Backbone atoms as SQL, in Angstrom:
CREATE TABLE atoms (id INTEGER PRIMARY KEY, chain TEXT, resi INTEGER, resn TEXT, atom TEXT, x REAL, y REAL, z REAL);
INSERT INTO atoms VALUES
  (1, 'A', 1, 'MET', 'N', 0.763, -1.119, -0.129),
  (2, 'A', 1, 'MET', 'CA', 0.046, -0.105, 0.079),
  (3, 'A', 1, 'MET', 'C', 0.901, 1.192, 0.006),
  (4, 'A', 2, 'GLU', 'N', 1.978, 1.505, 0.659),
  (5, 'A', 2, 'GLU', 'CA', 2.975, 2.265, 0.951),
  (6, 'A', 2, 'GLU', 'C', 3.477, 2.774, -0.635),
  (7, 'A', 3, 'LYS', 'N', 4.006, 1.921, -1.394),
  (8, 'A', 3, 'LYS', 'CA', 4.460, 2.065, -2.541),
  (9, 'A', 3, 'LYS', 'C', 3.181, 2.453, -3.610),
  (10, 'A', 4, 'ASP', 'N', 2.152, 2.000, -3.101),
  (11, 'A', 4, 'ASP', 'CA', 0.965, 3.027, -4.463),
  (12, 'A', 4, 'ASP', 'C', 0.998, 4.175, -3.842),
  (13, 'A', 5, 'LYS', 'N', 1.038, 4.814, -2.637),
  (14, 'A', 5, 'LYS', 'CA', 1.132, 6.178, -2.417),
  (15, 'A', 5, 'LYS', 'C', 2.046, 6.896, -2.823),
  (16, 'A', 6, 'MET', 'N', 3.526, 6.096, -2.787),
  (17, 'A', 6, 'MET', 'CA', 4.666, 6.806, -3.436),
  (18, 'A', 6, 'MET', 'C', 4.553, 7.047, -4.918),
  (19, 'A', 7, 'ARG', 'N', 3.733, 6.116, -5.478),
  (20, 'A', 7, 'ARG', 'CA', 3.773, 6.098, -7.013),
  (21, 'A', 7, 'ARG', 'C', 2.640, 7.129, -7.335),
  (22, 'A', 8, 'LYS', 'N', 1.738, 7.549, -6.602),
  (23, 'A', 8, 'LYS', 'CA', 0.532, 8.560, -6.563),
  (24, 'A', 8, 'LYS', 'C', 1.090, 9.703, -6.450),
  (25, 'A', 9, 'GLN', 'N', 2.162, 9.810, -5.391),
  (26, 'A', 9, 'GLN', 'CA', 2.942, 10.865, -5.068),
  (27, 'A', 9, 'GLN', 'C', 4.010, 11.473, -6.598),
  (28, 'A', 10, 'ASP', 'N', 4.769, 10.472, -7.201),
  (29, 'A', 10, 'ASP', 'CA', 5.375, 10.425, -8.359),
  (30, 'A', 10, 'ASP', 'C', 4.720, 11.419, -9.435),
  (31, 'A', 11, 'VAL', 'N', 3.586, 10.528, -9.481),
  (32, 'A', 11, 'VAL', 'CA', 2.722, 11.163, -10.727),
  (33, 'A', 11, 'VAL', 'C', 2.144, 12.633, -10.525),
  (34, 'A', 12, 'ASP', 'N', 1.605, 12.719, -9.165),
  (35, 'A', 12, 'ASP', 'CA', 1.241, 14.089, -8.817),
  (36, 'A', 12, 'ASP', 'C', 2.312, 15.132, -9.063),
  (37, 'A', 13, 'GLN', 'N', 3.495, 14.925, -8.774),
  (38, 'A', 13, 'GLN', 'CA', 4.724, 15.936, -8.806),
  (39, 'A', 13, 'GLN', 'C', 4.837, 16.077, -10.408),
  (40, 'A', 14, 'VAL', 'N', 4.667, 14.940, -11.331),
  (41, 'A', 14, 'VAL', 'CA', 4.968, 15.249, -12.782),
  (42, 'A', 14, 'VAL', 'C', 3.788, 15.821, -13.140),
  (43, 'A', 15, 'GLU', 'N', 2.784, 15.679, -12.767),
  (44, 'A', 15, 'GLU', 'CA', 1.613, 16.335, -13.457),
  (45, 'A', 15, 'GLU', 'C', 1.461, 17.902, -13.138),
  (46, 'A', 16, 'LYS', 'N', 2.188, 18.225, -12.047),
  (47, 'A', 16, 'LYS', 'CA', 2.310, 19.421, -11.637),
  (48, 'A', 16, 'LYS', 'C', 3.355, 20.295, -12.361),
  (49, 'A', 17, 'LYS', 'N', 3.736, 19.792, -13.800),
  (50, 'A', 17, 'LYS', 'CA', 4.635, 20.265, -14.333),
  (51, 'A', 17, 'LYS', 'C', 6.207, 20.504, -13.910),
  (52, 'A', 18, 'ILE', 'N', 6.619, 19.339, -13.211),
  (53, 'A', 18, 'ILE', 'CA', 7.796, 19.517, -12.807),
  (54, 'A', 18, 'ILE', 'C', 8.967, 19.617, -14.350),
  (55, 'A', 19, 'THR', 'N', 9.987, 20.342, -13.685),
  (56, 'A', 19, 'THR', 'CA', 10.988, 20.841, -15.122),
  (57, 'A', 19, 'THR', 'C', 12.043, 19.628, -14.710),
  (58, 'A', 20, 'PHE', 'N', 12.801, 19.631, -15.693),
  (59, 'A', 20, 'PHE', 'CA', 14.053, 18.715, -15.533),
  (60, 'A', 20, 'PHE', 'C', 15.062, 19.280, -14.309),
  (61, 'A', 21, 'GLU', 'N', 15.135, 20.478, -14.421),
  (62, 'A', 21, 'GLU', 'CA', 15.764, 21.278, -13.497),
  (63, 'A', 21, 'GLU', 'C', 15.443, 20.996, -12.116),
  (64, 'A', 22, 'GLU', 'N', 14.064, 20.918, -11.937),
  (65, 'A', 22, 'GLU', 'CA', 13.987, 20.427, -10.533),
  (66, 'A', 22, 'GLU', 'C', 13.981, 19.035, -10.167),
  (67, 'A', 23, 'LEU', 'N', 13.731, 17.938, -11.319),
  (68, 'A', 23, 'LEU', 'CA', 14.001, 16.650, -11.301),
  (69, 'A', 23, 'LEU', 'C', 15.152, 16.152, -10.830),
  (70, 'A', 24, 'PHE', 'N', 16.539, 16.753, -11.706),
  (71, 'A', 24, 'PHE', 'CA', 17.532, 16.344, -11.545),
  (72, 'A', 24, 'PHE', 'C', 18.146, 16.286, -10.174),
  (73, 'A', 25, 'PRO', 'N', 18.156, 17.504, -9.602),
  (74, 'A', 25, 'PRO', 'CA', 18.756, 17.190, -8.420),
  (75, 'A', 25, 'PRO', 'C', 17.964, 16.046, -7.351),
  (76, 'A', 26, 'GLN', 'N', 16.841, 15.813, -7.392),
  (77, 'A', 26, 'GLN', 'CA', 16.406, 14.745, -6.802),
  (78, 'A', 26, 'GLN', 'C', 17.169, 13.378, -6.922),
  (79, 'A', 27, 'ILE', 'N', 17.383, 13.180, -8.567),
  (80, 'A', 27, 'ILE', 'CA', 17.911, 12.028, -8.853),
  (81, 'A', 27, 'ILE', 'C', 19.454, 11.798, -8.501),
  (82, 'A', 28, 'LYS', 'N', 20.020, 13.057, -8.594),
  (83, 'A', 28, 'LYS', 'CA', 21.462, 13.509, -8.151),
  (84, 'A', 28, 'LYS', 'C', 21.693, 12.896, -6.577),
  (85, 'A', 29, 'ASP', 'N', 20.698, 13.565, -5.677),
  (86, 'A', 29, 'ASP', 'CA', 21.033, 13.278, -4.366),
  (87, 'A', 29, 'ASP', 'C', 20.885, 11.890, -4.276),
  (88, 'A', 30, 'LYS', 'N', 19.696, 11.154, -4.742),
  (89, 'A', 30, 'LYS', 'CA', 19.738, 9.668, -4.774),
  (90, 'A', 30, 'LYS', 'C', 20.905, 8.857, -4.649),
  (91, 'A', 31, 'LEU', 'N', 21.481, 9.265, -6.132),
  (92, 'A', 31, 'LEU', 'CA', 22.495, 8.742, -6.880),
  (93, 'A', 31, 'LEU', 'C', 23.816, 8.583, -5.643),
  (94, 'A', 32, 'GLU', 'N', 24.114, 9.785, -5.262),
  (95, 'A', 32, 'GLU', 'CA', 25.093, 10.243, -4.783),
  (96, 'A', 32, 'GLU', 'C', 25.336, 9.540, -3.355),
  (97, 'A', 33, 'GLN', 'N', 24.178, 9.182, -2.969),
  (98, 'A', 33, 'GLN', 'CA', 23.971, 8.520, -1.684),
  (99, 'A', 33, 'GLN', 'C', 24.391, 7.148, -1.747),
  (100, 'A', 34, 'GLN', 'N', 24.312, 6.530, -3.095),
  (101, 'A', 34, 'GLN', 'CA', 24.765, 5.243, -3.229),
  (102, 'A', 34, 'GLN', 'C', 26.315, 5.056, -2.942),
  (103, 'A', 35, 'ASP', 'N', 26.595, 3.707, -2.672),
  (104, 'A', 35, 'ASP', 'CA', 27.990, 3.523, -2.898),
  (105, 'A', 35, 'ASP', 'C', 28.378, 2.946, -3.924),
  (106, 'A', 36, 'ALA', 'N', 29.185, 3.573, -4.855),
  (107, 'A', 36, 'ALA', 'CA', 29.694, 3.318, -6.172),
  (108, 'A', 36, 'ALA', 'C', 30.844, 2.309, -6.211),
  (109, 'A', 37, 'VAL', 'N', 31.131, 1.660, -4.947),
  (110, 'A', 37, 'VAL', 'CA', 32.153, 0.762, -4.783),
  (111, 'A', 37, 'VAL', 'C', 31.537, -0.682, -5.298),
  (112, 'A', 38, 'THR', 'N', 30.303, -0.736, -4.996),
  (113, 'A', 38, 'THR', 'CA', 29.415, -1.806, -5.767),
  (114, 'A', 38, 'THR', 'C', 29.214, -2.407, -7.066),
  (115, 'A', 39, 'VAL', 'N', 29.694, -1.179, -7.776),
  (116, 'A', 39, 'VAL', 'CA', 29.780, -1.237, -9.174),
  (117, 'A', 39, 'VAL', 'C', 31.350, -1.566, -9.349),
  (118, 'A', 40, 'PRO', 'N', 31.301, -3.088, -10.004),
  (119, 'A', 40, 'PRO', 'CA', 32.909, -3.386, -10.247),
  (120, 'A', 40, 'PRO', 'C', 33.546, -2.428, -11.497),
  (121, 'A', 41, 'GLY', 'N', 34.940, -1.839, -11.190),
  (122, 'A', 41, 'GLY', 'CA', 35.656, -1.252, -12.543),
  (123, 'A', 41, 'GLY', 'C', 35.147, 0.043, -12.811),
  (124, 'A', 42, 'ARG', 'N', 34.919, 0.177, -14.244),
  (125, 'A', 42, 'ARG', 'CA', 34.422, 1.637, -14.587),
  (126, 'A', 42, 'ARG', 'C', 32.908, 1.334, -15.044),
  (127, 'A', 43, 'ALA', 'N', 31.962, 2.021, -15.027),
  (128, 'A', 43, 'ALA', 'CA', 30.688, 2.143, -15.761),
  (129, 'A', 43, 'ALA', 'C', 30.179, 3.406, -15.692),
  (130, 'A', 44, 'ALA', 'N', 29.820, 3.496, -16.988),
  (131, 'A', 44, 'ALA', 'CA', 29.173, 4.839, -17.467),
  (132, 'A', 44, 'ALA', 'C', 27.660, 4.603, -17.915),
  (133, 'A', 45, 'PHE', 'N', 26.934, 5.386, -17.737),
  (134, 'A', 45, 'PHE', 'CA', 25.471, 5.416, -18.506),
  (135, 'A', 45, 'PHE', 'C', 24.911, 6.838, -18.585),
  (136, 'A', 46, 'GLU', 'N', 24.377, 6.958, -19.713),
  (137, 'A', 46, 'GLU', 'CA', 23.578, 7.905, -20.094),
  (138, 'A', 46, 'GLU', 'C', 22.092, 7.916, -19.625),
  (139, 'A', 47, 'PHE', 'N', 21.429, 8.727, -19.226),
  (140, 'A', 47, 'PHE', 'CA', 19.965, 8.199, -18.974),
  (141, 'A', 47, 'PHE', 'C', 19.196, 9.552, -19.665),
  (142, 'A', 48, 'HIS', 'N', 18.127, 9.266, -20.369),
  (143, 'A', 48, 'HIS', 'CA', 17.239, 10.015, -21.166),
  (144, 'A', 48, 'HIS', 'C', 15.576, 10.253, -20.393),
  (145, 'A', 49, 'ILE', 'N', 15.242, 11.403, -20.043),
  (146, 'A', 49, 'ILE', 'CA', 13.977, 11.731, -19.353),
  (147, 'A', 49, 'ILE', 'C', 12.952, 11.984, -20.619),
  (148, 'A', 50, 'THR', 'N', 12.305, 11.157, -21.193),
  (149, 'A', 50, 'THR', 'CA', 11.563, 11.302, -22.515),
  (150, 'A', 50, 'THR', 'C', 10.436, 12.265, -22.233),
  (151, 'A', 51, 'ASP', 'N', 9.926, 12.716, -21.225),
  (152, 'A', 51, 'ASP', 'CA', 8.795, 13.734, -21.112),
  (153, 'A', 51, 'ASP', 'C', 9.312, 14.911, -20.671),
  (154, 'A', 52, 'LEU', 'N', 10.188, 15.098, -20.058),
  (155, 'A', 52, 'LEU', 'CA', 11.122, 16.367, -20.038),
  (156, 'A', 52, 'LEU', 'C', 12.151, 16.554, -20.960),
  (157, 'A', 53, 'LYS', 'N', 12.322, 15.898, -22.012),
  (158, 'A', 53, 'LYS', 'CA', 13.542, 16.165, -22.890),
  (159, 'A', 53, 'LYS', 'C', 14.790, 16.622, -22.147),
  (160, 'A', 54, 'GLY', 'N', 15.124, 15.755, -20.853),
  (161, 'A', 54, 'GLY', 'CA', 16.296, 15.988, -20.255),
  (162, 'A', 54, 'GLY', 'C', 17.297, 14.875, -20.280),
  (163, 'A', 55, 'VAL', 'N', 18.490, 14.960, -19.959),
  (164, 'A', 55, 'VAL', 'CA', 19.657, 14.077, -20.155),
  (165, 'A', 55, 'VAL', 'C', 20.558, 14.190, -18.981),
  (166, 'A', 56, 'PHE', 'N', 20.957, 13.004, -18.578),
  (167, 'A', 56, 'PHE', 'CA', 22.343, 13.234, -17.652),
  (168, 'A', 56, 'PHE', 'C', 23.018, 11.640, -17.562),
  (169, 'A', 57, 'TYR', 'N', 24.139, 11.900, -16.814),
  (170, 'A', 57, 'TYR', 'CA', 24.912, 10.694, -17.057),
  (171, 'A', 57, 'TYR', 'C', 25.266, 10.563, -15.532),
  (172, 'A', 58, 'VAL', 'N', 25.751, 9.007, -15.183),
  (173, 'A', 58, 'VAL', 'CA', 26.305, 8.670, -14.106),
  (174, 'A', 58, 'VAL', 'C', 27.541, 7.600, -14.487),
  (175, 'A', 59, 'GLU', 'N', 28.583, 8.054, -13.772),
  (176, 'A', 59, 'GLU', 'CA', 29.802, 7.455, -13.976),
  (177, 'A', 59, 'GLU', 'C', 30.087, 6.625, -12.527),
  (178, 'A', 60, 'ALA', 'N', 30.490, 5.567, -12.664),
  (179, 'A', 60, 'ALA', 'CA', 31.250, 4.936, -11.362),
  (180, 'A', 60, 'ALA', 'C', 32.523, 4.324, -11.819),
  (181, 'A', 61, 'ASP', 'N', 33.333, 4.665, -11.322),
  (182, 'A', 61, 'ASP', 'CA', 34.814, 4.557, -11.477),
  (183, 'A', 61, 'ASP', 'C', 35.615, 4.470, -10.468),
  (184, 'A', 62, 'ASN', 'N', 36.185, 2.757, -9.840),
  (185, 'A', 62, 'ASN', 'CA', 36.954, 2.367, -8.651),
  (186, 'A', 62, 'ASN', 'C', 36.517, 3.315, -7.679),
  (187, 'A', 63, 'GLY', 'N', 34.960, 2.904, -7.487),
  (188, 'A', 63, 'GLY', 'CA', 34.425, 3.268, -6.248),
  (189, 'A', 63, 'GLY', 'C', 33.968, 4.901, -6.037),
  (190, 'A', 64, 'LYS', 'N', 34.388, 5.729, -6.973),
  (191, 'A', 64, 'LYS', 'CA', 33.865, 7.019, -6.955),
  (192, 'A', 64, 'LYS', 'C', 32.702, 7.369, -8.142),
  (193, 'A', 65, 'GLY', 'N', 31.953, 7.914, -7.645),
  (194, 'A', 65, 'GLY', 'CA', 30.552, 8.314, -8.481),
  (195, 'A', 65, 'GLY', 'C', 30.533, 9.688, -8.948),
  (196, 'A', 66, 'ASP', 'N', 30.119, 9.775, -10.080),
  (197, 'A', 66, 'ASP', 'CA', 29.683, 11.236, -10.530),
  (198, 'A', 66, 'ASP', 'C', 28.400, 11.366, -11.271),
  (199, 'A', 67, 'VAL', 'N', 27.451, 12.278, -11.185),
  (200, 'A', 67, 'VAL', 'CA', 26.063, 12.611, -11.764),
  (201, 'A', 67, 'VAL', 'C', 26.215, 13.873, -11.965),
  (202, 'A', 68, 'GLU', 'N', 25.779, 13.921, -13.416),
  (203, 'A', 68, 'GLU', 'CA', 25.958, 15.379, -14.077),
  (204, 'A', 68, 'GLU', 'C', 24.882, 15.566, -15.275),
  (205, 'A', 69, 'PRO', 'N', 24.411, 16.713, -15.704),
  (206, 'A', 69, 'PRO', 'CA', 23.416, 16.875, -16.382),
  (207, 'A', 69, 'PRO', 'C', 23.844, 16.904, -17.727),
  (208, 'A', 70, 'TYR', 'N', 24.538, 16.271, -18.186),
  (209, 'A', 70, 'TYR', 'CA', 25.053, 16.474, -19.619),
  (210, 'A', 70, 'TYR', 'C', 24.847, 15.020, -20.270),
  (211, 'A', 71, 'ASP', 'N', 25.269, 15.183, -21.582),
  (212, 'A', 71, 'ASP', 'CA', 25.643, 13.923, -22.244),
  (213, 'A', 71, 'ASP', 'C', 26.756, 13.367, -21.965),
  (214, 'A', 72, 'TYR', 'N', 26.768, 12.061, -22.605),
  (215, 'A', 72, 'TYR', 'CA', 28.153, 11.565, -22.016),
  (216, 'A', 72, 'TYR', 'C', 28.715, 10.575, -23.228),
  (217, 'A', 73, 'TYR', 'N', 29.683, 10.347, -23.824),
  (218, 'A', 73, 'TYR', 'CA', 30.204, 9.926, -24.749),
  (219, 'A', 73, 'TYR', 'C', 30.864, 8.755, -24.810),
  (220, 'A', 74, 'ASP', 'N', 31.569, 8.368, -23.861),
  (221, 'A', 74, 'ASP', 'CA', 31.979, 7.338, -23.388),
  (222, 'A', 74, 'ASP', 'C', 31.273, 6.309, -22.599),
  (223, 'A', 75, 'LYS', 'N', 30.122, 5.915, -22.903),
  (224, 'A', 75, 'LYS', 'CA', 29.425, 5.437, -22.063),
  (225, 'A', 75, 'LYS', 'C', 29.250, 3.973, -22.260),
  (226, 'A', 76, 'ASN', 'N', 28.855, 2.997, -21.838),
  (227, 'A', 76, 'ASN', 'CA', 28.407, 1.598, -21.564),
  (228, 'A', 76, 'ASN', 'C', 27.101, 1.392, -22.049),
  (229, 'A', 77, 'GLY', 'N', 26.052, 2.237, -21.843),
  (230, 'A', 77, 'GLY', 'CA', 24.717, 2.026, -22.295),
  (231, 'A', 77, 'GLY', 'C', 23.987, 3.223, -21.919),
  (232, 'A', 78, 'VAL', 'N', 22.857, 3.390, -22.809),
  (233, 'A', 78, 'VAL', 'CA', 21.818, 4.250, -22.495),
  (234, 'A', 78, 'VAL', 'C', 20.478, 4.032, -21.685),
  (235, 'A', 79, 'PHE', 'N', 19.815, 4.514, -20.682),
  (236, 'A', 79, 'PHE', 'CA', 18.601, 4.114, -20.330),
  (237, 'A', 79, 'PHE', 'C', 17.793, 5.337, -20.393),
  (238, 'A', 80, 'THR', 'N', 16.263, 4.866, -20.996),
  (239, 'A', 80, 'THR', 'CA', 15.360, 5.903, -21.469),
  (240, 'A', 80, 'THR', 'C', 14.167, 5.544, -20.614),
  (241, 'A', 81, 'ALA', 'N', 13.716, 6.613, -19.786),
  (242, 'A', 81, 'ALA', 'CA', 12.385, 6.291, -19.101),
  (243, 'A', 81, 'ALA', 'C', 11.598, 7.593, -19.130),
  (244, 'A', 82, 'SER', 'N', 10.615, 7.732, -18.405),
  (245, 'A', 82, 'SER', 'CA', 9.517, 9.116, -18.221),
  (246, 'A', 82, 'SER', 'C', 10.059, 9.480, -16.879),
  (247, 'A', 83, 'ALA', 'N', 9.714, 10.690, -16.584),
  (248, 'A', 83, 'ALA', 'CA', 9.905, 11.417, -15.108),
  (249, 'A', 83, 'ALA', 'C', 9.383, 10.572, -14.115),
  (250, 'A', 84, 'VAL', 'N', 8.195, 9.900, -14.170),
  (251, 'A', 84, 'VAL', 'CA', 7.544, 9.215, -13.183),
  (252, 'A', 84, 'VAL', 'C', 8.257, 8.022, -12.861),
  (253, 'A', 85, 'THR', 'N', 9.041, 7.420, -13.775),
  (254, 'A', 85, 'THR', 'CA', 9.695, 6.271, -13.802),
  (255, 'A', 85, 'THR', 'C', 10.941, 6.266, -12.986),
  (256, 'A', 86, 'TYR', 'N', 11.515, 7.740, -13.269),
  (257, 'A', 86, 'TYR', 'CA', 12.904, 7.650, -12.405),
  (258, 'A', 86, 'TYR', 'C', 12.619, 8.370, -11.178),
  (259, 'A', 87, 'LEU', 'N', 11.578, 8.937, -10.732),
  (260, 'A', 87, 'LEU', 'CA', 11.035, 9.234, -9.461),
  (261, 'A', 87, 'LEU', 'C', 10.867, 8.169, -8.553),
  (262, 'A', 88, 'ALA', 'N', 10.090, 7.108, -9.228),
  (263, 'A', 88, 'ALA', 'CA', 9.848, 5.726, -8.515),
  (264, 'A', 88, 'ALA', 'C', 10.984, 4.772, -8.371),
  (265, 'A', 89, 'LEU', 'N', 12.024, 5.081, -9.336),
  (266, 'A', 89, 'LEU', 'CA', 13.208, 4.482, -9.022),
  (267, 'A', 89, 'LEU', 'C', 14.150, 5.237, -7.855),
  (268, 'A', 90, 'CYS', 'N', 14.248, 6.260, -7.875),
  (269, 'A', 90, 'CYS', 'CA', 14.656, 7.235, -6.761),
  (270, 'A', 90, 'CYS', 'C', 14.334, 6.698, -5.270),
  (271, 'A', 91, 'ASN', 'N', 12.738, 6.590, -5.266),
  (272, 'A', 91, 'ASN', 'CA', 12.164, 6.533, -3.907),
  (273, 'A', 91, 'ASN', 'C', 11.914, 5.258, -3.443),
  (274, 'A', 92, 'GLY', 'N', 12.503, 4.370, -4.296),
  (275, 'A', 92, 'GLY', 'CA', 12.542, 2.617, -4.202),
  (276, 'A', 92, 'GLY', 'C', 11.170, 1.906, -4.218),
  (277, 'A', 93, 'SER', 'N', 9.931, 2.645, -4.706),
  (278, 'A', 93, 'SER', 'CA', 8.953, 2.151, -5.222),
  (279, 'A', 93, 'SER', 'C', 8.858, 1.199, -6.301),
  (280, 'A', 94, 'LEU', 'N', 9.970, 1.456, -7.114),
  (281, 'A', 94, 'LEU', 'CA', 10.108, 0.619, -8.486),
  (282, 'A', 94, 'LEU', 'C', 11.683, 0.335, -8.621),
  (283, 'A', 95, 'THR', 'N', 11.842, -0.966, -9.044),
  (284, 'A', 95, 'THR', 'CA', 13.506, -1.463, -9.314),
  (285, 'A', 95, 'THR', 'C', 13.514, -1.163, -10.799),
  (286, 'A', 96, 'PRO', 'N', 15.006, -1.246, -11.040),
  (287, 'A', 96, 'PRO', 'CA', 15.272, -0.958, -12.438),
  (288, 'A', 96, 'PRO', 'C', 14.841, -2.352, -12.959),
  (289, 'A', 97, 'VAL', 'N', 15.185, -3.697, -12.590),
  (290, 'A', 97, 'VAL', 'CA', 14.818, -4.780, -13.042),
  (291, 'A', 97, 'VAL', 'C', 13.173, -4.624, -13.470),
  (292, 'A', 98, 'THR', 'N', 12.354, -4.547, -12.486),
  (293, 'A', 98, 'THR', 'CA', 10.931, -4.631, -12.477),
  (294, 'A', 98, 'THR', 'C', 10.518, -3.362, -13.542),
  (295, 'A', 99, 'ALA', 'N', 11.158, -2.135, -13.691),
  (296, 'A', 99, 'ALA', 'CA', 10.805, -1.311, -14.555),
  (297, 'A', 99, 'ALA', 'C', 11.064, -1.653, -15.979),
  (298, 'A', 100, 'TYR', 'N', 12.424, -2.509, -16.179),
  (299, 'A', 100, 'TYR', 'CA', 12.855, -3.127, -17.581),
  (300, 'A', 100, 'TYR', 'C', 11.662, -3.910, -18.205),
  (301, 'A', 101, 'ALA', 'N', 11.215, -4.934, -17.115),
  (302, 'A', 101, 'ALA', 'CA', 10.528, -6.063, -17.363),
  (303, 'A', 101, 'ALA', 'C', 9.049, -5.680, -17.828),
  (304, 'A', 102, 'ALA', 'N', 8.834, -4.386, -17.167),
  (305, 'A', 102, 'ALA', 'CA', 7.466, -3.686, -17.641),
  (306, 'A', 102, 'ALA', 'C', 7.312, -2.608, -18.724),
  (307, 'A', 103, 'GLY', 'N', 8.586, -2.607, -19.539),
  (308, 'A', 103, 'GLY', 'CA', 8.689, -1.804, -20.422),
  (309, 'A', 103, 'GLY', 'C', 8.701, -0.414, -20.191),
  (310, 'A', 104, 'ARG', 'N', 8.974, 0.048, -18.869),
  (311, 'A', 104, 'ARG', 'CA', 9.008, 1.497, -18.330),
  (312, 'A', 104, 'ARG', 'C', 10.330, 1.957, -18.487),
  (313, 'A', 105, 'LEU', 'N', 11.337, 0.915, -18.675),
  (314, 'A', 105, 'LEU', 'CA', 12.562, 1.590, -18.778),
  (315, 'A', 105, 'LEU', 'C', 13.340, 0.828, -19.808),
  (316, 'A', 106, 'LYS', 'N', 13.621, 1.502, -21.126),
  (317, 'A', 106, 'LYS', 'CA', 14.346, 0.967, -22.184),
  (318, 'A', 106, 'LYS', 'C', 15.907, 1.082, -22.065),
  (319, 'A', 107, 'VAL', 'N', 16.663, -0.118, -22.771),
  (320, 'A', 107, 'VAL', 'CA', 17.616, -0.040, -22.561),
  (321, 'A', 107, 'VAL', 'C', 18.517, -0.266, -23.900),
  (322, 'A', 108, 'GLU', 'N', 19.549, 0.748, -24.188),
  (323, 'A', 108, 'GLU', 'CA', 20.464, 0.552, -25.496),
  (324, 'A', 108, 'GLU', 'C', 21.590, 0.003, -24.877),
  (325, 'A', 109, 'GLY', 'N', 22.175, -0.749, -25.501),
  (326, 'A', 109, 'GLY', 'CA', 23.334, -1.695, -25.112),
  (327, 'A', 109, 'GLY', 'C', 22.882, -3.217, -24.209),
  (328, 'A', 110, 'ASP', 'N', 23.626, -3.529, -23.706),
  (329, 'A', 110, 'ASP', 'CA', 23.457, -5.019, -23.112),
  (330, 'A', 110, 'ASP', 'C', 22.639, -4.959, -21.997),
  (331, 'A', 111, 'ALA', 'N', 21.344, -5.817, -22.192),
  (332, 'A', 111, 'ALA', 'CA', 20.321, -5.771, -20.976),
  (333, 'A', 111, 'ALA', 'C', 21.025, -6.177, -19.663),
  (334, 'A', 112, 'ASP', 'N', 22.004, -6.603, -19.618),
  (335, 'A', 112, 'ASP', 'CA', 22.648, -6.928, -18.260),
  (336, 'A', 112, 'ASP', 'C', 22.949, -5.829, -17.751),
  (337, 'A', 113, 'LEU', 'N', 23.138, -4.802, -18.281),
  (338, 'A', 113, 'LEU', 'CA', 23.222, -3.451, -17.480),
  (339, 'A', 113, 'LEU', 'C', 22.114, -2.908, -16.772),
  (340, 'A', 114, 'VAL', 'N', 20.794, -3.395, -16.643),
  (341, 'A', 114, 'VAL', 'CA', 19.866, -3.201, -15.499),
  (342, 'A', 114, 'VAL', 'C', 20.545, -3.584, -14.383),
  (343, 'A', 115, 'ARG', 'N', 21.129, -4.825, -14.169),
  (344, 'A', 115, 'ARG', 'CA', 21.558, -5.212, -13.055),
  (345, 'A', 115, 'ARG', 'C', 22.547, -4.206, -12.506),
  (346, 'A', 116, 'THR', 'N', 23.622, -3.576, -13.232),
  (347, 'A', 116, 'THR', 'CA', 24.436, -2.751, -12.660),
  (348, 'A', 116, 'THR', 'C', 23.685, -1.764, -12.175),
  (349, 'A', 117, 'LEU', 'N', 22.403, -1.087, -12.988),
  (350, 'A', 117, 'LEU', 'CA', 21.752, 0.101, -12.405),
  (351, 'A', 117, 'LEU', 'C', 21.011, -0.306, -11.242),
  (352, 'A', 118, 'GLU', 'N', 20.726, -1.637, -11.246),
  (353, 'A', 118, 'GLU', 'CA', 19.845, -2.083, -9.866),
  (354, 'A', 118, 'GLU', 'C', 21.030, -1.612, -8.485),
  (355, 'A', 119, 'LYS', 'N', 22.189, -1.680, -8.784),
  (356, 'A', 119, 'LYS', 'CA', 23.044, -1.743, -7.841),
  (357, 'A', 119, 'LYS', 'C', 23.298, -0.269, -7.316),
  (358, 'A', 120, 'LEU', 'N', 23.380, 0.455, -8.365),
  (359, 'A', 120, 'LEU', 'CA', 23.244, 1.976, -8.236),
  (360, 'A', 120, 'LEU', 'C', 21.960, 2.921, -7.851),
  (361, 'A', 121, 'PHE', 'N', 20.841, 2.323, -7.867),
  (362, 'A', 121, 'PHE', 'CA', 19.455, 2.718, -7.402),
  (363, 'A', 121, 'PHE', 'C', 19.154, 2.020, -5.965),
  (364, 'A', 122, 'SER', 'N', 19.755, 1.069, -5.636),
  (365, 'A', 122, 'SER', 'CA', 19.421, 0.404, -4.427),
  (366, 'A', 122, 'SER', 'C', 20.026, 0.783, -3.223),
  (367, 'A', 123, 'ALA', 'N', 19.206, 0.962, -1.913),
  (368, 'A', 123, 'ALA', 'CA', 19.534, 1.968, -0.823),
  (369, 'A', 123, 'ALA', 'C', 20.742, 1.136, -0.292),
  (370, 'A', 124, 'LYS', 'N', 21.495, 2.135, 0.646),
  (371, 'A', 124, 'LYS', 'CA', 22.657, 1.739, 1.151),
  (372, 'A', 124, 'LYS', 'C', 22.196, 0.678, 2.343);
C-alpha cells in the first residue's frame, strides 16, 4: 500500500509540470548517496527523461561516483524512461529490473546493464 502512495506522489509531482531542473537534483541526491564501490571497475551510463527532454549521466569509476546533467560520449549504455519512472526508481517504489520487465525502462546496450543500474539505485 505504501508503494502505491509513493507512485501516486510521483505522478502528482510530474503532473504539476515538474521541470528537468527540478527533477535532476532529486535524482542526483539519490545516486550520490549510493555506494559506487558496488559497481566493479568503471561503468558510465547516459539517462534520457522522455517527457522532460532531459539527459544526465552517471559514472562509477573505482569506487567514485559522478552524476551530472550532460550527455556522455564514452558510455556503456543508455537508459530511457519517463520522469515518473525515474522518481519511482529514486524513492524505491520501483526497481530497475521491474521497470525494464514492465517496459517502463528502455536500454540501449547490453540488457545486463540493468543489473548494474540496480546496484546504483539500491539503498545503502
